[in-house]
Backbone and ligand atoms as CSV (ligand in chain L), in Angstrom:
chain,resi,resn,atom,element,x,y,z
A,1,MET,N,N,142.286,122.924,102.540
A,1,MET,CA,C,141.895,123.153,101.144
A,1,MET,C,C,142.563,122.099,100.260
A,2,ALA,N,N,141.759,121.273,99.628
A,2,ALA,CA,C,142.317,120.207,98.794
A,2,ALA,C,C,142.768,120.763,97.451
A,3,SER,N,N,143.684,120.074,96.821
A,3,SER,CA,C,144.192,120.520,95.528
A,3,SER,C,C,143.106,120.387,94.464
A,4,GLN,N,N,143.357,121.067,93.345
A,4,GLN,CA,C,142.409,121.042,92.242
A,4,GLN,C,C,142.162,119.617,91.742
A,5,GLU,N,N,143.257,118.808,91.705
A,5,GLU,CA,C,143.157,117.435,91.224
A,5,GLU,C,C,142.269,116.593,92.139
A,6,ILE,N,N,142.476,116.774,93.445
A,6,ILE,CA,C,141.670,116.031,94.416
A,6,ILE,C,C,140.208,116.445,94.294
A,7,GLU,N,N,139.991,117.752,94.150
A,7,GLU,CA,C,138.615,118.251,93.999
A,7,GLU,C,C,137.962,117.661,92.766
A,8,ALA,N,N,138.712,117.605,91.657
A,8,ALA,CA,C,138.162,117.090,90.398
A,8,ALA,C,C,137.808,115.616,90.530
A,9,LEU,N,N,138.701,114.850,91.168
A,9,LEU,CA,C,138.425,113.424,91.358
A,9,LEU,C,C,137.232,113.228,92.285
A,10,SER,N,N,137.172,114.002,93.363
A,10,SER,CA,C,136.035,113.905,94.289
A,10,SER,C,C,134.732,114.212,93.563
A,11,ALA,N,N,134.754,115.250,92.744
A,11,ALA,CA,C,133.529,115.635,92.032
A,11,ALA,C,C,133.110,114.535,91.062
A,12,ALA,N,N,134.099,113.913,90.396
A,12,ALA,CA,C,133.777,112.848,89.442
A,12,ALA,C,C,133.178,111.647,90.169
A,13,LEU,N,N,133.767,111.287,91.297
A,13,LEU,CA,C,133.264,110.135,92.057
A,13,LEU,C,C,131.897,110.424,92.666
A,14,ALA,N,N,131.680,111.687,93.052
A,14,ALA,CA,C,130.411,112.041,93.694
A,14,ALA,C,C,129.228,111.880,92.737
A,15,ARG,N,N,129.516,111.810,91.435
A,15,ARG,CA,C,128.429,111.625,90.465
A,15,ARG,C,C,127.996,110.170,90.345
A,16,LEU,N,N,128.786,109.245,90.917
A,16,LEU,CA,C,128.431,107.829,90.833
A,16,LEU,C,C,127.175,107.568,91.651
A,17,PRO,N,N,126.307,106.645,91.163
A,17,PRO,CA,C,125.104,106.344,91.935
A,17,PRO,C,C,125.462,105.818,93.323
A,18,GLY,N,N,124.794,106.324,94.325
A,18,GLY,CA,C,125.030,105.841,95.676
A,18,GLY,C,C,126.142,106.576,96.404
A,19,LEU,N,N,126.888,107.395,95.706
A,19,LEU,CA,C,127.955,108.153,96.355
A,19,LEU,C,C,127.587,109.630,96.383
A,20,GLY,N,N,127.772,110.260,97.517
A,20,GLY,CA,C,127.582,111.709,97.600
A,20,GLY,C,C,128.947,112.351,97.758
A,21,PRO,N,N,128.997,113.677,97.908
A,21,PRO,CA,C,130.279,114.381,98.055
A,21,PRO,C,C,131.113,113.868,99.229
A,22,ARG,N,N,130.445,113.570,100.344
A,22,ARG,CA,C,131.174,113.112,101.538
A,22,ARG,C,C,131.871,111.780,101.304
A,23,SER,N,N,131.082,110.799,100.808
A,23,SER,CA,C,131.686,109.479,100.618
A,23,SER,C,C,132.695,109.516,99.481
A,24,ALA,N,N,132.502,110.411,98.507
A,24,ALA,CA,C,133.472,110.541,97.420
A,24,ALA,C,C,134.816,111.016,97.971
A,25,ARG,N,N,134.781,111.996,98.859
A,25,ARG,CA,C,136.015,112.488,99.479
A,25,ARG,C,C,136.713,111.393,100.269
A,26,ARG,N,N,135.907,110.601,101.007
A,26,ARG,CA,C,136.496,109.501,101.785
A,26,ARG,C,C,137.140,108.494,100.851
A,27,ALA,N,N,136.492,108.212,99.721
A,27,ALA,CA,C,137.053,107.260,98.758
A,27,ALA,C,C,138.367,107.787,98.182
A,28,VAL,N,N,138.405,109.083,97.887
A,28,VAL,CA,C,139.625,109.678,97.340
A,28,VAL,C,C,140.767,109.559,98.342
A,29,LEU,N,N,140.503,109.899,99.607
A,29,LEU,CA,C,141.537,109.792,100.640
A,29,LEU,C,C,142.033,108.362,100.774
A,30,TRP,N,N,141.078,107.443,100.744
A,30,TRP,CA,C,141.403,106.011,100.864
A,30,TRP,C,C,142.321,105.601,99.709
A,31,LEU,N,N,142.007,106.088,98.505
A,31,LEU,CA,C,142.811,105.751,97.328
A,31,LEU,C,C,144.203,106.385,97.394
A,32,VAL,N,N,144.239,107.623,97.856
A,32,VAL,CA,C,145.530,108.326,97.923
A,32,VAL,C,C,146.484,107.589,98.862
A,33,LYS,N,N,145.923,107.051,99.943
A,33,LYS,CA,C,146.762,106.318,100.893
A,33,LYS,C,C,147.248,104.995,100.311
A,34,ARG,N,N,146.567,104.529,99.260
A,34,ARG,CA,C,146.939,103.236,98.663
A,34,ARG,C,C,147.277,103.418,97.185
A,35,ARG,N,N,148.043,104.444,96.895
A,35,ARG,CA,C,148.252,104.784,95.487
A,35,ARG,C,C,149.038,103.728,94.721
A,36,GLU,N,N,149.827,102.928,95.434
A,36,GLU,CA,C,150.606,101.897,94.730
A,36,GLU,C,C,149.833,100.588,94.579
A,37,THR,N,N,148.772,100.412,95.334
A,37,THR,CA,C,148.041,99.136,95.279
A,37,THR,C,C,146.630,99.337,94.722
A,38,ALA,N,N,145.713,99.777,95.586
A,38,ALA,CA,C,144.312,99.886,95.179
A,38,ALA,C,C,144.122,100.885,94.042
A,39,LEU,N,N,144.869,101.982,94.065
A,39,LEU,CA,C,144.696,103.002,93.022
A,39,LEU,C,C,145.137,102.451,91.655
A,40,VAL,N,N,146.255,101.714,91.666
A,40,VAL,CA,C,146.738,101.122,90.420
A,40,VAL,C,C,145.727,100.098,89.888
A,41,GLN,N,N,145.194,99.278,90.790
A,41,GLN,CA,C,144.197,98.283,90.380
A,41,GLN,C,C,142.967,98.953,89.783
A,42,LEU,N,N,142.542,100.035,90.428
A,42,LEU,CA,C,141.360,100.746,89.940
A,42,LEU,C,C,141.633,101.339,88.556
A,43,LEU,N,N,142.806,101.935,88.385
A,43,LEU,CA,C,143.158,102.512,87.081
A,43,LEU,C,C,143.178,101.450,85.991
A,44,ASP,N,N,143.777,100.289,86.306
A,44,ASP,CA,C,143.831,99.200,85.328
A,44,ASP,C,C,142.425,98.736,84.956
A,45,ALA,N,N,141.585,98.591,85.991
A,45,ALA,CA,C,140.221,98.111,85.739
A,45,ALA,C,C,139.452,99.120,84.896
A,46,LEU,N,N,139.622,100.405,85.185
A,46,LEU,CA,C,138.927,101.444,84.415
A,46,LEU,C,C,139.420,101.465,82.971
A,47,ALA,N,N,140.746,101.310,82.793
A,47,ALA,CA,C,141.301,101.316,81.442
A,47,ALA,C,C,140.774,100.118,80.645
A,48,ALA,N,N,140.697,98.955,81.314
A,48,ALA,CA,C,140.218,97.749,80.635
A,48,ALA,C,C,138.768,97.932,80.198
A,49,VAL,N,N,137.966,98.535,81.077
A,49,VAL,CA,C,136.558,98.773,80.756
A,49,VAL,C,C,136.441,99.725,79.559
A,50,ARG,N,N,137.266,100.762,79.596
A,50,ARG,CA,C,137.206,101.755,78.530
A,50,ARG,C,C,137.577,101.139,77.177
A,51,GLU,N,N,138.560,100.238,77.206
A,51,GLU,CA,C,139.050,99.675,75.946
A,51,GLU,C,C,138.202,98.533,75.425
A,52,THR,N,N,137.639,97.723,76.333
A,52,THR,CA,C,137.047,96.472,75.859
A,52,THR,C,C,135.521,96.434,75.879
A,53,LEU,N,N,134.863,97.242,76.704
A,53,LEU,CA,C,133.419,97.067,76.828
A,53,LEU,C,C,132.653,97.704,75.666
A,54,VAL,N,N,131.705,96.947,75.153
A,54,VAL,CA,C,130.852,97.456,74.079
A,54,VAL,C,C,129.396,97.116,74.396
A,55,GLU,N,N,128.493,97.833,73.763
A,55,GLU,CA,C,127.074,97.540,73.928
A,55,GLU,C,C,126.659,96.533,72.866
A,56,CYS,N,N,125.977,95.485,73.293
A,56,CYS,CA,C,125.501,94.474,72.341
A,56,CYS,C,C,124.424,95.099,71.453
A,57,GLN,N,N,124.606,95.006,70.158
A,57,GLN,CA,C,123.660,95.624,69.219
A,57,GLN,C,C,122.362,94.833,69.118
A,58,THR,N,N,122.363,93.610,69.652
A,58,THR,CA,C,121.144,92.805,69.612
A,58,THR,C,C,120.266,93.068,70.830
A,59,CYS,N,N,120.867,92.977,72.035
A,59,CYS,CA,C,120.036,93.018,73.243
A,59,CYS,C,C,120.285,94.243,74.121
A,60,GLY,N,N,121.390,94.957,73.923
A,60,GLY,CA,C,121.669,96.119,74.752
A,60,GLY,C,C,122.515,95.817,75.970
A,61,ASN,N,N,122.903,94.554,76.139
A,61,ASN,CA,C,123.793,94.187,77.247
A,61,ASN,C,C,125.161,94.851,77.053
A,62,VAL,N,N,125.915,94.951,78.134
A,62,VAL,CA,C,127.274,95.483,78.042
A,62,VAL,C,C,128.243,94.322,78.265
A,63,ASP,N,N,129.144,94.139,77.317
A,63,ASP,CA,C,130.035,92.981,77.369
A,63,ASP,C,C,131.328,93.326,76.633
A,64,THR,N,N,132.247,92.378,76.583
A,64,THR,CA,C,133.484,92.620,75.853
A,64,THR,C,C,133.351,92.211,74.400
A,65,GLN,N,N,132.194,91.701,74.010
A,65,GLN,CA,C,131.988,91.304,72.620
A,65,GLN,C,C,130.595,91.699,72.143
A,66,ASN,N,N,130.455,91.881,70.850
A,66,ASN,CA,C,129.169,92.218,70.229
A,66,ASN,C,C,128.970,91.302,69.023
A,67,PRO,N,N,127.936,90.426,68.994
A,67,PRO,CA,C,126.932,90.208,70.033
A,67,PRO,C,C,127.542,89.706,71.350
A,68,CYS,N,N,126.821,89.996,72.443
A,68,CYS,CA,C,127.334,89.667,73.765
A,68,CYS,C,C,127.365,88.153,73.982
A,69,GLY,N,N,127.981,87.742,75.075
A,69,GLY,CA,C,128.121,86.320,75.388
A,69,GLY,C,C,126.784,85.598,75.461
A,70,ILE,N,N,125.758,86.287,75.943
A,70,ILE,CA,C,124.440,85.656,76.068
A,70,ILE,C,C,123.811,85.471,74.682
A,71,CYS,N,N,123.850,86.523,73.872
A,71,CYS,CA,C,123.252,86.430,72.524
A,71,CYS,C,C,123.997,85.412,71.658
A,72,ALA,N,N,125.310,85.277,71.894
A,72,ALA,CA,C,126.120,84.401,71.051
A,72,ALA,C,C,126.090,82.949,71.530
A,73,ASP,N,N,125.528,82.715,72.726
A,73,ASP,CA,C,125.567,81.369,73.315
A,73,ASP,C,C,124.527,80.459,72.657
A,74,PRO,N,N,124.957,79.404,71.940
A,74,PRO,CA,C,124.004,78.541,71.236
A,74,PRO,C,C,123.134,77.727,72.185
A,75,ARG,N,N,123.548,77.619,73.462
A,75,ARG,CA,C,122.736,76.831,74.417
A,75,ARG,C,C,121.540,77.630,74.927
A,76,ARG,N,N,121.543,78.922,74.671
A,76,ARG,CA,C,120.429,79.760,75.119
A,76,ARG,C,C,119.202,79.540,74.238
A,77,ASP,N,N,118.032,79.495,74.884
A,77,ASP,CA,C,116.783,79.245,74.179
A,77,ASP,C,C,116.285,80.547,73.518
A,78,ARG,N,N,116.333,80.566,72.189
A,78,ARG,CA,C,115.944,81.766,71.469
A,78,ARG,C,C,114.434,81.983,71.437
A,79,ARG,N,N,113.680,80.982,71.906
A,79,ARG,CA,C,112.216,81.131,71.884
A,79,ARG,C,C,111.712,81.953,73.071
A,80,GLN,N,N,112.573,82.131,74.077
A,80,GLN,CA,C,112.174,82.920,75.246
A,80,GLN,C,C,112.965,84.215,75.297
A,81,LEU,N,N,112.228,85.310,75.420
A,81,LEU,CA,C,112.875,86.620,75.421
A,81,LEU,C,C,112.434,87.371,76.681
A,82,CYS,N,N,113.377,87.726,77.512
A,82,CYS,CA,C,113.085,88.425,78.768
A,82,CYS,C,C,113.442,89.901,78.615
A,83,VAL,N,N,112.434,90.761,78.811
A,83,VAL,CA,C,112.639,92.200,78.626
A,83,VAL,C,C,112.881,92.856,79.983
A,84,VAL,N,N,113.971,93.593,80.105
A,84,VAL,CA,C,114.306,94.279,81.360
A,84,VAL,C,C,114.514,95.768,81.099
A,85,GLU,N,N,114.474,96.540,82.186
A,85,GLU,CA,C,114.666,97.986,82.034
A,85,GLU,C,C,116.139,98.331,81.801
A,86,ASP,N,N,116.998,97.766,82.635
A,86,ASP,CA,C,118.406,98.165,82.564
A,86,ASP,C,C,119.345,96.967,82.540
A,87,VAL,N,N,120.571,97.229,82.143
A,87,VAL,CA,C,121.590,96.177,82.101
A,87,VAL,C,C,121.777,95.558,83.485
A,88,ALA,N,N,121.688,96.387,84.536
A,88,ALA,CA,C,121.857,95.861,85.898
A,88,ALA,C,C,120.798,94.803,86.204
A,89,ASP,N,N,119.596,94.965,85.645
A,89,ASP,CA,C,118.526,93.993,85.856
A,89,ASP,C,C,118.845,92.686,85.128
A,90,LEU,N,N,119.370,92.812,83.920
A,90,LEU,CA,C,119.786,91.624,83.159
A,90,LEU,C,C,120.829,90.849,83.966
A,91,TRP,N,N,121.811,91.562,84.474
A,91,TRP,CA,C,122.868,90.900,85.241
A,91,TRP,C,C,122.309,90.246,86.495
A,92,ALA,N,N,121.367,90.929,87.169
A,92,ALA,CA,C,120.774,90.375,88.389
A,92,ALA,C,C,120.034,89.077,88.074
A,93,LEU,N,N,119.231,89.089,87.011
A,93,LEU,CA,C,118.488,87.891,86.631
A,93,LEU,C,C,119.437,86.784,86.198
A,94,ASP,N,N,120.468,87.165,85.477
A,94,ASP,CA,C,121.362,86.144,84.961
A,94,ASP,C,C,122.222,85.530,86.057
A,95,ARG,N,N,122.537,86.322,87.081
A,95,ARG,CA,C,123.274,85.783,88.230
A,95,ARG,C,C,122.480,84.666,88.894
A,96,ALA,N,N,121.149,84.787,88.871
A,96,ALA,CA,C,120.293,83.792,89.506
A,96,ALA,C,C,120.260,82.493,88.705
A,97,ARG,N,N,120.732,82.524,87.453
A,97,ARG,CA,C,120.847,81.335,86.599
A,97,ARG,C,C,119.546,80.544,86.475
A,98,LEU,N,N,118.438,81.231,86.344
A,98,LEU,CA,C,117.166,80.535,86.256
A,98,LEU,C,C,116.529,80.684,84.894
A,99,PHE,N,N,116.979,81.659,84.169
A,99,PHE,CA,C,116.372,81.934,82.878
A,99,PHE,C,C,117.374,81.559,81.793
A,100,ALA,N,N,116.959,80.637,80.939
A,100,ALA,CA,C,117.901,80.118,79.942
A,100,ALA,C,C,117.673,80.731,78.562
A,101,GLY,N,N,116.788,81.733,78.515
A,101,GLY,CA,C,116.505,82.349,77.223
A,101,GLY,C,C,117.410,83.535,76.945
A,102,GLN,N,N,116.907,84.443,76.131
A,102,GLN,CA,C,117.682,85.629,75.796
A,102,GLN,C,C,117.031,86.874,76.402
A,103,TYR,N,N,117.742,87.983,76.310
A,103,TYR,CA,C,117.269,89.206,76.959
A,103,TYR,C,C,117.101,90.342,75.965
A,104,HIS,N,N,116.358,91.355,76.428
A,104,HIS,CA,C,116.301,92.607,75.688
A,104,HIS,C,C,116.275,93.747,76.709
A,105,VAL,N,N,117.237,94.652,76.610
A,105,VAL,CA,C,117.349,95.765,77.554
A,105,VAL,C,C,116.701,97.008,76.949
A,106,LEU,N,N,115.704,97.559,77.661
A,106,LEU,CA,C,114.993,98.740,77.143
A,106,LEU,C,C,115.822,100.016,77.273
A,107,GLY,N,N,116.661,100.061,78.291
A,107,GLY,CA,C,117.429,101.284,78.533
A,107,GLY,C,C,116.644,102.299,79.340
A,108,GLY,N,N,115.704,101.834,80.158
A,108,GLY,CA,C,114.913,102.727,81.007
A,108,GLY,C,C,113.472,102.285,81.051
A,109,ARG,N,N,112.603,103.172,81.489
A,109,ARG,CA,C,111.171,102.870,81.522
A,109,ARG,C,C,110.413,104.115,81.123
A,110,LEU,N,N,109.181,103.913,80.683
A,110,LEU,CA,C,108.350,105.048,80.276
A,110,LEU,C,C,108.076,105.925,81.493
A,111,SER,N,N,108.143,107.219,81.295
A,111,SER,CA,C,107.873,108.132,82.395
A,111,SER,C,C,107.328,109.446,81.855
A,112,ALA,N,N,106.058,109.700,82.159
A,112,ALA,CA,C,105.448,110.961,81.736
A,112,ALA,C,C,106.142,112.124,82.443
A,113,LEU,N,N,106.502,111.874,83.716
A,113,LEU,CA,C,107.117,112.911,84.533
A,113,LEU,C,C,108.469,113.349,83.976
A,114,GLU,N,N,109.252,112.349,83.546
A,114,GLU,CA,C,110.593,112.670,83.052
A,114,GLU,C,C,110.619,112.783,81.527
A,115,GLY,N,N,109.444,112.674,80.911
A,115,GLY,CA,C,109.368,112.830,79.466
A,115,GLY,C,C,110.022,111.700,78.689
A,116,VAL,N,N,110.003,110.486,79.241
A,116,VAL,CA,C,110.559,109.335,78.521
A,116,VAL,C,C,109.454,108.682,77.699
A,117,ARG,N,N,109.586,108.726,76.374
A,117,ARG,CA,C,108.583,108.201,75.461
A,117,ARG,C,C,109.037,106.845,74.904
A,118,PRO,N,N,108.108,106.094,74.305
A,118,PRO,CA,C,108.483,104.772,73.767
A,118,PRO,C,C,109.683,104.834,72.832
A,119,GLU,N,N,109.745,105.889,71.994
A,119,GLU,CA,C,110.847,105.964,71.021
A,119,GLU,C,C,112.183,106.309,71.683
A,120,ASP,N,N,112.145,106.734,72.973
A,120,ASP,CA,C,113.394,106.994,73.684
A,120,ASP,C,C,114.014,105.699,74.206
A,121,LEU,N,N,113.197,104.643,74.231
A,121,LEU,CA,C,113.681,103.355,74.724
A,121,LEU,C,C,113.900,102.419,73.545
A,122,SER,N,N,114.463,101.264,73.837
A,122,SER,CA,C,114.751,100.299,72.773
A,122,SER,C,C,113.505,99.458,72.443
A,123,ILE,N,N,112.351,100.127,72.376
A,123,ILE,CA,C,111.095,99.424,72.104
A,123,ILE,C,C,110.940,99.073,70.612
A,124,PRO,N,N,111.256,99.995,69.691
A,124,PRO,CA,C,111.189,99.604,68.266
A,124,PRO,C,C,112.069,98.386,67.970
A,125,ALA,N,N,113.249,98.337,68.574
A,125,ALA,CA,C,114.154,97.194,68.355
A,125,ALA,C,C,113.555,95.909,68.918
A,126,LEU,N,N,112.864,96.027,70.054
A,126,LEU,CA,C,112.216,94.852,70.645
A,126,LEU,C,C,111.128,94.319,69.711
A,127,LEU,N,N,110.288,95.239,69.223
A,127,LEU,CA,C,109.202,94.824,68.331
A,127,LEU,C,C,109.761,94.184,67.062
A,128,ALA,N,N,110.863,94.744,66.568
A,128,ALA,CA,C,111.491,94.183,65.369
A,128,ALA,C,C,112.014,92.774,65.635
A,129,ARG,N,N,112.577,92.579,66.821
A,129,ARG,CA,C,113.089,91.245,67.181
A,129,ARG,C,C,111.960,90.227,67.216
A,130,VAL,N,N,110.833,90.625,67.820
A,130,VAL,CA,C,109.700,89.703,67.933
A,130,VAL,C,C,109.086,89.458,66.553
A,131,GLU,N,N,109.048,90.510,65.748
A,131,GLU,CA,C,108.453,90.403,64.414
A,131,GLU,C,C,109.243,89.442,63.518
A,132,GLN,N,N,110.552,89.402,63.735
A,132,GLN,CA,C,111.410,88.485,62.962
A,132,GLN,C,C,110.972,87.035,63.110
A,133,GLY,N,N,110.298,86.735,64.222
A,133,GLY,CA,C,109.819,85.381,64.456
A,133,GLY,C,C,110.802,84.563,65.266
A,134,GLY,N,N,110.336,83.368,65.661
A,134,GLY,CA,C,111.186,82.473,66.437
A,134,GLY,C,C,111.048,82.662,67.932
A,135,VAL,N,N,110.305,83.702,68.358
A,135,VAL,CA,C,110.084,83.934,69.790
A,135,VAL,C,C,108.687,83.435,70.160
A,136,ASP,N,N,108.627,82.542,71.166
A,136,ASP,CA,C,107.338,82.014,71.625
A,136,ASP,C,C,106.801,82.776,72.830
A,137,GLU,N,N,107.724,83.214,73.676
A,137,GLU,CA,C,107.307,83.857,74.926
A,137,GLU,C,C,108.139,85.102,75.198
A,138,VAL,N,N,107.436,86.171,75.559
A,138,VAL,CA,C,108.125,87.383,75.992
A,138,VAL,C,C,107.832,87.564,77.479
A,139,VAL,N,N,108.877,87.547,78.301
A,139,VAL,CA,C,108.728,87.741,79.743
A,139,VAL,C,C,109.005,89.205,80.051
A,140,LEU,N,N,107.986,89.902,80.558
A,140,LEU,CA,C,108.167,91.314,80.891
A,140,LEU,C,C,108.666,91.404,82.331
A,141,ALA,N,N,109.939,91.674,82.495
A,141,ALA,CA,C,110.558,91.690,83.826
A,141,ALA,C,C,110.869,93.118,84.245
A,142,MET,N,N,109.805,93.940,84.274
A,142,MET,CA,C,109.984,95.327,84.680
A,142,MET,C,C,110.048,95.400,86.206
A,143,ASN,N,N,110.582,96.496,86.704
A,143,ASN,CA,C,110.568,96.738,88.142
A,143,ASN,C,C,109.129,96.871,88.631
A,144,ALA,N,N,108.918,96.508,89.913
A,144,ALA,CA,C,107.580,96.583,90.496
A,144,ALA,C,C,107.271,98.002,90.963
A,145,THR,N,N,107.585,98.964,90.125
A,145,THR,CA,C,107.279,100.362,90.411
A,145,THR,C,C,106.138,100.781,89.499
A,146,LEU,N,N,105.536,101.914,89.774
A,146,LEU,CA,C,104.427,102.388,88.953
A,146,LEU,C,C,104.868,102.529,87.495
A,147,GLU,N,N,106.027,103.136,87.292
A,147,GLU,CA,C,106.509,103.348,85.920
A,147,GLU,C,C,106.897,102.034,85.254
A,148,GLY,N,N,107.460,101.130,86.036
A,148,GLY,CA,C,107.809,99.815,85.501
A,148,GLY,C,C,106.576,99.082,85.015
A,149,GLN,N,N,105.521,99.132,85.814
A,149,GLN,CA,C,104.292,98.431,85.451
A,149,GLN,C,C,103.569,99.115,84.287
A,150,THR,N,N,103.635,100.442,84.239
A,150,THR,CA,C,103.071,101.174,83.099
A,150,THR,C,C,103.777,100.735,81.816
A,151,THR,N,N,105.085,100.602,81.908
A,151,THR,CA,C,105.881,100.174,80.762
A,151,THR,C,C,105.485,98.756,80.342
A,152,ALA,N,N,105.308,97.876,81.327
A,152,ALA,CA,C,104.924,96.490,81.032
A,152,ALA,C,C,103.585,96.446,80.310
A,153,HIS,N,N,102.624,97.243,80.773
A,153,HIS,CA,C,101.312,97.245,80.129
A,153,HIS,C,C,101.389,97.809,78.718
A,154,TYR,N,N,102.180,98.831,78.547
A,154,TYR,CA,C,102.360,99.394,77.205
A,154,TYR,C,C,102.944,98.340,76.275
A,155,LEU,N,N,103.967,97.646,76.745
A,155,LEU,CA,C,104.611,96.621,75.914
A,155,LEU,C,C,103.646,95.486,75.602
A,156,ALA,N,N,102.863,95.091,76.607
A,156,ALA,CA,C,101.902,93.998,76.402
A,156,ALA,C,C,100.934,94.364,75.279
A,157,GLU,N,N,100.500,95.619,75.272
A,157,GLU,CA,C,99.581,96.076,74.222
A,157,GLU,C,C,100.236,96.029,72.848
A,158,ARG,N,N,101.467,96.528,72.786
A,158,ARG,CA,C,102.174,96.543,71.503
A,158,ARG,C,C,102.477,95.133,71.007
A,159,LEU,N,N,102.680,94.203,71.933
A,159,LEU,CA,C,103.080,92.839,71.556
A,159,LEU,C,C,101.879,91.964,71.211
A,160,GLU,N,N,100.676,92.469,71.525
A,160,GLU,CA,C,99.466,91.689,71.243
A,160,GLU,C,C,99.358,91.306,69.771
A,161,ALA,N,N,99.932,92.131,68.912
A,161,ALA,CA,C,99.827,91.910,67.470
A,161,ALA,C,C,100.611,90.674,67.024
A,162,PHE,N,N,101.477,90.157,67.886
A,162,PHE,CA,C,102.334,89.042,67.477
A,162,PHE,C,C,101.886,87.735,68.142
A,163,PRO,N,N,102.132,86.604,67.474
A,163,PRO,CA,C,101.716,85.316,68.053
A,163,PRO,C,C,102.686,84.850,69.140
A,164,VAL,N,N,102.772,85.585,70.238
A,164,VAL,CA,C,103.665,85.205,71.338
A,164,VAL,C,C,102.891,85.188,72.652
A,165,ARG,N,N,103.373,84.361,73.570
A,165,ARG,CA,C,102.810,84.351,74.911
A,165,ARG,C,C,103.504,85.471,75.681
A,166,ILE,N,N,102.705,86.310,76.355
A,166,ILE,CA,C,103.293,87.427,77.103
A,166,ILE,C,C,103.105,87.148,78.587
A,167,THR,N,N,104.199,87.095,79.318
A,167,THR,CA,C,104.121,86.843,80.753
A,167,THR,C,C,104.851,87.968,81.487
A,168,GLN,N,N,104.611,88.049,82.778
A,168,GLN,CA,C,105.364,89.023,83.559
A,168,GLN,C,C,105.723,88.434,84.912
A,169,LEU,N,N,106.697,89.009,85.570
A,169,LEU,CA,C,107.121,88.499,86.871
A,169,LEU,C,C,105.979,88.628,87.861
A,170,ALA,N,N,105.868,87.646,88.759
A,170,ALA,CA,C,104.754,87.614,89.697
A,170,ALA,C,C,105.201,87.934,91.106
A,171,HIS,N,N,104.406,87.472,92.067
A,171,HIS,CA,C,104.641,87.782,93.475
A,171,HIS,C,C,106.055,87.440,93.894
A,172,GLY,N,N,106.495,88.128,94.880
A,172,GLY,CA,C,107.873,87.961,95.301
A,172,GLY,C,C,108.562,89.307,95.156
A,173,LEU,N,N,108.109,90.072,94.174
A,173,LEU,CA,C,108.670,91.412,94.020
A,173,LEU,C,C,107.970,92.348,95.001
A,174,PRO,N,N,108.696,92.953,95.900
A,174,PRO,CA,C,108.061,93.919,96.787
A,174,PRO,C,C,107.623,95.151,96.001
A,175,VAL,N,N,106.502,95.753,96.428
A,175,VAL,CA,C,106.035,96.962,95.752
A,175,VAL,C,C,107.101,98.049,95.892
A,176,GLY,N,N,107.419,98.670,94.791
A,176,GLY,CA,C,108.461,99.693,94.817
A,176,GLY,C,C,109.855,99.094,94.711
A,177,GLY,N,N,109.921,97.765,94.589
A,177,GLY,CA,C,111.224,97.102,94.581
A,177,GLY,C,C,111.907,97.168,93.227
A,178,GLU,N,N,113.207,97.249,93.231
A,178,GLU,CA,C,113.971,97.253,91.998
A,178,GLU,C,C,114.752,95.952,91.919
A,179,LEU,N,N,114.704,95.336,90.741
A,179,LEU,CA,C,115.284,94.006,90.555
A,179,LEU,C,C,116.720,93.916,91.033
A,180,ASP,N,N,117.463,94.941,90.725
A,180,ASP,CA,C,118.894,94.931,90.992
A,180,ASP,C,C,119.215,94.741,92.479
A,181,TYR,N,N,118.270,95.124,93.341
A,181,TYR,CA,C,118.542,95.088,94.778
A,181,TYR,C,C,118.032,93.819,95.452
A,182,LEU,N,N,117.332,92.976,94.689
A,182,LEU,CA,C,116.717,91.802,95.307
A,182,LEU,C,C,117.710,90.674,95.485
A,183,ASP,N,N,117.471,89.871,96.522
A,183,ASP,CA,C,118.304,88.685,96.687
A,183,ASP,C,C,117.870,87.642,95.656
A,184,GLU,N,N,118.707,86.654,95.445
A,184,GLU,CA,C,118.449,85.697,94.375
A,184,GLU,C,C,117.231,84.829,94.643
A,185,GLY,N,N,116.941,84.548,95.925
A,185,GLY,CA,C,115.772,83.741,96.267
A,185,GLY,C,C,114.484,84.435,95.856
A,186,THR,N,N,114.382,85.704,96.150
A,186,THR,CA,C,113.189,86.477,95.799
A,186,THR,C,C,113.043,86.555,94.283
A,187,LEU,N,N,114.171,86.786,93.619
A,187,LEU,CA,C,114.158,86.859,92.156
A,187,LEU,C,C,113.718,85.533,91.554
A,188,ALA,N,N,114.257,84.465,92.116
A,188,ALA,CA,C,113.958,83.128,91.605
A,188,ALA,C,C,112.466,82.854,91.715
A,189,GLN,N,N,111.889,83.207,92.857
A,189,GLN,CA,C,110.463,82.968,93.085
A,189,GLN,C,C,109.616,83.776,92.096
A,190,ALA,N,N,110.018,85.023,91.899
A,190,ALA,CA,C,109.265,85.892,90.998
A,190,ALA,C,C,109.318,85.370,89.566
A,191,LEU,N,N,110.461,84.844,89.181
A,191,LEU,CA,C,110.609,84.354,87.814
A,191,LEU,C,C,109.825,83.071,87.614
A,192,ARG,N,N,109.889,82.181,88.610
A,192,ARG,CA,C,109.172,80.897,88.515
A,192,ARG,C,C,107.665,81.116,88.463
A,193,ALA,N,N,107.187,82.103,89.212
A,193,ALA,CA,C,105.737,82.324,89.312
A,193,ALA,C,C,105.249,83.327,88.286
A,194,ARG,N,N,105.984,83.502,87.195
A,194,ARG,CA,C,105.528,84.463,86.190
A,194,ARG,C,C,104.200,83.997,85.604
A,195,ARG,N,N,103.407,84.949,85.195
A,195,ARG,CA,C,102.042,84.636,84.756
A,195,ARG,C,C,101.676,85.478,83.556
A,196,PRO,N,N,100.619,85.059,82.843
A,196,PRO,CA,C,100.198,85.874,81.704
A,196,PRO,C,C,99.816,87.270,82.176
A,197,ILE,N,N,100.118,88.266,81.378
A,197,ILE,CA,C,99.801,89.635,81.787
A,197,ILE,C,C,98.318,89.875,81.610
A,198,SER,N,N,97.703,90.592,82.581
A,198,SER,CA,C,96.247,90.799,82.496
A,198,SER,C,C,95.956,92.180,81.951
L,1,ZN,ZN,ZN,123.306,90.567,73.574
């Protein structure tokens, strides 16, 4: 019978994506055995995240500054705007270092099943950004899932009112694939072969 503290930590870790109760318990045991090294490092890293990370009010990225490093970077091309579902997708695309423009994080995707409506996502903010002007191309980089593509089509319709070129990621994305899990080669190919949305 584990102590209340161990149970609480296991339960907290078990809520992390990709971890279940079993692996959470193993992680806790692993940490307890390394309480002077790995546990201290983890605590420091968590404290640093808690104190320094903020959400960028422009694009929705998570960074230590607002506006984030990408939005604040003068070398970034403000005429290209890449729309992604989640911050993890932004990071995945940016790791590939192929897109020199700016990003916009929706914070999810439209889902009739889960009751996610356009106003639940950062879609009004996206439209406002495009309406401000200065954007020539909007790249819709949604996941190649049914909901991702539904979201892309919805956005394409809403963006039609503006004088921008609307493109989306092309072949290379496996059906059902999520950007965050793709290797950089596949991502690179999909980004290079982006095409006007039909
Ligand atoms: Zn930003």
